[in-house]
N, C-alpha and C positions, 0 to 999 in steps of 0.2 A: 504203921511202919514195919512191924513184924511180918505182916502179910506180904509186903513188897519183897522182903528178904527171902521169904519162902518161895515166892514166884520166881525170883532170880535163880535160886538154887534149883528149883524144878526145871527151869529152862536149861541149866547147865547139865543136870543129870540126863535130860532127854537128848541133848546133843551128844552125850557120851554113849547113847544107845540103850539106856534103860527103858523098860516099858512104862507106860503111863501108870499102871497100877503099882509098880515098884516105886516110882517116883512119888506118887500120892502118899504111900505109906512112909517113905523116907522123910518127907517134909511136912507130914501131918496135915495134908489137904485132901479134899475129896477128889475122886477121879474126875468129876464134872469140872471142878475148879482147874485142875491141871489141863484137862482137854480144852477148856475155854482159853487158857493161857497159850496153848499151842496154836489155836486158831487165830487168836489176836496177834501173836508174834509173827505169824506168817503173813497176816493181812498187813501189818504195819511195815514189814520189811520187804514185801513184795515177793517173798519166797513161797514156793510150794514144792511138792515132792518131785516134780519134773525138773527142777533146777539143781537137784542135789546129785 
């Protein structure tokens, strides 16, 4: 459950423009975990950089 909360916080920080490495430090996850979350969230919502 704690991991899910961290991932939600990571997604919020990323949407605010923080870098992946800054977000990873802030939520105490690895850069790889945050990167995976970004990829998964874009895949599940159908978003990519071209739509923003």
